[in-house]
C-alpha positions in Angstrom: 51.1 40.3 -13.8 47.7 41.9 -13.3 45.4 42.1 -16.3 43.0 45.1 -16.3 39.3 44.2 -17.0 37.5 46.9 -18.9 35.0 48.5 -16.7 32.4 48.2 -19.4 32.8 44.4 -19.5 32.5 43.6 -15.8 28.9 44.9 -15.3 27.7 43.1 -18.5 29.2 39.7 -17.5 27.6 40.2 -14.0 24.2 41.0 -15.5 24.4 37.9 -17.9 25.4 35.7 -14.9 22.6 37.1 -12.8 20.1 36.5 -15.7 21.5 32.9 -16.0 21.1 32.3 -12.3 17.5 33.8 -12.3 16.4 31.6 -15.1 17.7 28.5 -13.3 15.9 29.6 -10.1 12.7 30.1 -12.2 12.9 26.7 -13.7 13.6 25.1 -10.2 10.7 26.8 -8.7 8.5 25.9 -11.7 9.5 22.2 -11.3 8.6 22.4 -7.6 5.3 24.0 -8.3 4.7 21.3 -11.0 5.5 18.6 -8.5 3.3 20.0 -5.8 0.4 20.4 -8.3 0.9 16.8 -9.4 0.9 15.4 -5.9 -2.2 17.3 -5.0 -3.9 16.3 -8.1 -3.2 12.6 -7.7 -4.5 12.8 -4.2 -7.7 14.6 -5.2 -8.1 12.3 -8.2 -8.0 9.1 -6.2 -9.9 10.3 -3.2 -12.6 12.5 -4.8 -12.7 13.2 -8.5 -12.3 9.6 -9.7 -15.4 8.6 -7.7 -17.4 11.4 -9.3 -16.1 10.6 -12.7 -17.1 6.9 -12.3 -20.6 7.8 -11.1 -21.1 10.0 -14.1 -19.9 7.4 -16.5 -22.2 4.9 -14.9 -25.3 7.2 -15.6 -24.4 7.4 -19.1 -23.7 3.7 -19.5 -26.9 2.9 -17.8 -29.0 5.1 -20.0 -27.3 3.6 -23.2 -27.8 0.0 -21.9 -31.4 0.7 -21.0 -32.2 2.0 -24.4 -30.5 -1.0 -26.1 -32.3 -3.5 -23.8 -35.7 -1.8 -24.8 -34.8 -2.0 -28.4 -33.5 -5.5 -28.2 -30.0 -4.6 -29.5 -27.9 -5.1 -26.4 -24.8 -7.1 -27.0 -25.0 -10.9 -26.3 -21.7 -12.1 -27.8 -18.0 -10.9 -28.2 -19.1 -9.2 -31.5 -22.0 -6.8 -32.5 -24.7 -7.5 -34.9 -22.4 -6.7 -37.8 -19.8 -9.2 -36.7 -17.3 -6.6 -35.4 -15.6 -7.1 -32.1 -17.4 -5.0 -29.4 -15.5 -1.7 -28.8 -13.9 -1.4 -25.4 -16.2 0.4 -23.0 -19.4 -0.9 -24.5 -22.1 -1.5 -21.9 -22.8 -5.2 -21.9 -24.6 -6.1 -18.6 -26.1 -4.8 -15.4 -25.0 -6.5 -12.2 -27.1 -6.1 -9.0 -25.9 -7.5 -5.6 -28.4 -6.5 -3.0 -26.2 -7.9 -0.1 -23.6 -5.2 -1.0 -26.2 -2.6 -2.1 -24.3 -2.5 -5.4 -25.7 -2.0 -8.8 -23.2 -1.4 -11.7 -23.2 -1.3 -15.5 -20.6 -3.7 -16.8 -18.4 -2.5 -19.7 -16.6 -4.6 -22.3 -12.9 -4.8 -21.6 -10.8 -5.0 -18.5 -7.8 -2.6 -19.1 -7.2 0.3 -16.9 -8.8 3.0 -19.1 -12.1 1.1 -19.5 -12.3 0.3 -15.7 -12.2 3.9 -14.8 -15.8 4.0 -15.7 -16.9 0.8 -14.0 -16.5 -2.9 -13.8 -15.4 -4.8 -17.0 -16.2 -8.1 -18.7 -13.2 -10.2 -19.6 -13.4 -10.2 -23.4 -12.2 -13.9 -23.8 -14.9 -15.3 -21.6 -18.7 -15.8 -22.3 -21.2 -13.2 -21.3 -22.9 -13.6 -17.9 -25.9 -16.0 -18.0 -24.3 -18.2 -20.7 -22.7 -21.7 -20.3 -19.0 -21.7 -19.3 -17.2 -19.4 -16.9 -17.6 -15.7 -17.4 -15.3 -13.2 -15.6 -16.1 -9.7 -14.3 -13.4 -7.5 -13.0 -13.7 -4.2 -10.9 -11.7 -1.9 -8.9 -11.4 -2.2 -5.2 -10.8 1.5 -4.1 -10.2 4.1 -6.8 -13.0 5.2 -9.2 -15.7 4.5 -6.7 -14.3 1.1 -5.8 -17.4 -0.8 -7.2 -16.0 -4.2 -6.2 -14.5 -3.0 -3.0 -16.9 -4.9 -0.8 -16.7 -8.4 -2.5 -14.8 -9.9 0.4 -18.0 -9.5 2.5 -20.0 -11.9 0.3 -20.9 -15.3 1.9 -21.6 -18.7 0.6 -25.3 -19.0 -0.6 -25.6 -15.3 -1.3 -27.6 -14.5 -4.5 -27.4 -11.8 -7.0 -28.5 -11.1 -10.6 -27.0 -10.0 -14.0 -29.1 -8.6 -16.7 -28.0 -8.8 -20.3 -29.5 -8.6 -23.8 -30.7 -12.2 -23.2 -32.6 -11.7 -19.9 -31.8 -11.9 -16.2 -29.4 -14.5 -14.9 -29.4 -15.5 -11.2 -26.1 -16.6 -9.4 -25.4 -18.1 -6.1 -22.1 -17.5 -4.3 -19.8 -20.6 -3.8 -17.2 -18.7 -1.8 -14.4 -16.1 -1.7 -10.8 -17.2 -2.5 -7.4 -15.5 -2.4 -4.1 -16.7 -3.8 -3.3 -20.2 -2.5 -7.0 -21.0 -1.8 -8.4 -24.1 -3.5 -10.5 -23.5 -6.6 -14.1 -24.7 -6.8 -14.9 -28.1 -8.5 -14.7 -28.0 -12.3 -17.9 -26.7 -14.1 -20.2 -29.4 -15.6 -21.0 -29.4 -19.2 -23.9 -27.2 -19.9 -23.6 -25.2 -16.6 -22.6 -21.5 -16.1 -20.4 -19.9 -13.5 -19.3 -16.2 -12.8 -16.1 -15.1 -11.3 -16.0 -11.6 -9.7 -12.4 -10.4 -9.5 -10.8 -7.4 -7.6 -7.8 -6.5 -5.6 -7.0 -7.5 -2.1 -5.0 -5.7 0.5 -5.1 -2.1 1.8 -7.0 0.6 -0.2 -4.8 1.9 -3.1 -2.1 -0.6 -2.3 -3.2 -3.9 -3.9 -1.4 -7.0 -2.4 -3.0 -9.6 -4.6 -6.2 -10.8 -6.3 -9.5 -11.6 -4.6 -12.1 -13.9 -6.5 -15.7 -14.6 -5.8 -17.0 -17.8 -7.4 -20.7 -18.0 -8.2 -22.7 -20.7 -10.0 -25.6 -20.0 -12.3 -28.8 -21.3 -10.8 -31.2 -20.0 -13.5 -31.5 -21.6 -16.9 -28.4 -20.7 -19.1 -28.9 -18.7 -22.1 -27.7 -19.6 -25.7 -23.9 -19.3 -25.9 -22.6 -18.0 -29.3 -19.4 -19.2 -30.6 -16.3 -17.5 -29.2 -14.3 -15.2 -31.4 -11.6 -14.4 -29.0 -9.8 -17.5 -27.7 -9.1 -17.9 -24.0 -5.7 -16.7 -22.9 -5.0 -14.4 -25.7 -5.7 -11.0 -24.1 -2.8 -8.6 -23.7 -1.3 -8.4 -20.3 -3.0 -5.0 -19.8 -6.3 -6.8 -19.5 -5.1 -9.4 -16.9 -5.8 -8.8 -13.2 -3.5 -6.1 -11.9 -2.5 -5.4 -15.4 -1.1 -2.0 -16.4 -1.2 -0.1 -19.8 1.6 -1.0 -22.2 3.6 1.5 -24.4 4.5 5.1 -23.9 1.8 7.2 -22.3 2.0 10.0 -24.9 -1.1 11.9 -23.4 0.6 12.0 -20.0 3.8 13.2 -21.5 2.1 16.1 -23.3 0.1 17.1 -20.2 3.2 17.1 -18.1 5.0 19.4 -20.6 2.1 21.8 -20.5 2.1 21.8 -16.6 5.8 22.5 -16.5 5.7 25.3 -19.0 2.7 27.0 -17.2 4.4 26.5 -13.7 7.6 28.2 -14.9 5.5 31.0 -16.5 3.7 31.4 -13.2 7.0 31.8 -11.3 8.3 34.3 -13.7 4.9 36.3 -13.4 5.2 36.2 -9.6 8.3 38.2 -9.8 7.6 40.5 -12.8 3.8 41.0 -12.6 2.8 40.6 -9.0 1.5 37.9 -6.7 -2.3 38.8 -6.9 -2.4 39.0 -10.7 -0.4 35.7 -10.9 -2.9 33.9 -8.4 -5.9 35.1 -10.5 -4.5 33.9 -13.8 -2.4 31.0 -13.1 -4.0 29.3 -10.1 -7.0 27.9 -12.3 -4.5 26.8 -15.1 -2.1 25.0 -12.8 -5.2 23.3 -11.0 -6.7 22.1 -14.2 -3.3 20.9 -15.7 -2.5 19.2 -12.3 -5.8 17.3 -12.5 -5.3 16.4 -16.1 -1.7 14.9 -15.3 -3.2 13.1 -12.2 -6.0 11.5 -14.4 -3.5 10.3 -16.9 -1.1 9.0 -14.0 -3.9 7.0 -12.3 -4.7 5.3 -15.6 -1.3 3.8 -15.3 -2.0 2.1 -12.1 -3.1 -1.5 -11.8 -6.6 -2.1 -13.3 -8.0 -3.5 -10.0 -6.7 -0.8 -7.8 
C-alpha cells in the first residue's frame, strides 16, 4: 500500500534536514579550525612567544629586585618582613654564571606558573648564601630555557648569587643525573646550592639533571625555617605538573571553539575577505591564549 506524502511537507523536511547537515558541517569545520589554531599556537608559544614572555618578565623582576636591594628590603627568608610567607613569583635573588653567559632573577616558588617567568627557588630550602642546601630550579628549553646549559658546567667553575644579604660565591662540584652518586654530606655550618633542570631532548624531558656547588664565601645568617623540608605539593617537585582542573584553559578553549564556528558560518554567509579581516586576529589571539594555558600544564622543568 502506497502512502502519499503531502507535497508541502517534503520540501520542508528536506530543508530542515539540510539545515541540520549544514550545522554539523559548521561545527566540524569549526572544530578543525580550533585544532589548527591550537597546534599553531602551541608551536609559536613554545618556540617564540614563551622566550619573549620570559625576557620581559625578567626585566620587570630585575627592576623590582634592584629597587629592593637598594632599599634593603629584599627577602632573606621564607617570609617577608611582616612574617607572611613570600608570595609565589616574588624576586629573591640574582644568579650570575659567567661560564654560561647567564644572568637570571630567581623567583620564589617552583611550580610551572612561576617558572614561566624565570628560575625558581624551592621554598622549603634556605636562601642562597645561607648554611644548608639551597635548591634552584629552571627550565631547560621553553620560556627562554634559562638552565638549558647547565650540563656544560665543569668541576671548579665559580658563579655568584646576590640576595638581600649580599653576594655569595659557589664552586661547582659536578653534574649528576639519575643513578649518579651524590656528593659527600654537607658539613655543619657550610652551604651548598643545587641547580636543577631537565635532561633529554628539548621539549621532551627524560629525567632530572642536577649541578652541585659548594659555598666558598662566608655563609650568611640563616633564619629559622617556616616551611618544613618535604612538605611542598607535587606541582613544585622536579618535573611537577599543576594539580586540579585548569579552568582558565577550559574557558579559553570554549571561546576559541565558538569563534571558530562563527568564522566558518561567516565564511559561507558573509564572504571570505570579510571573514579573514574580522576573525583571523580573533582566532590568532585566542589560539595563543589557549596555547599559553596549555604550556603551563607541562612539566615545570621543560
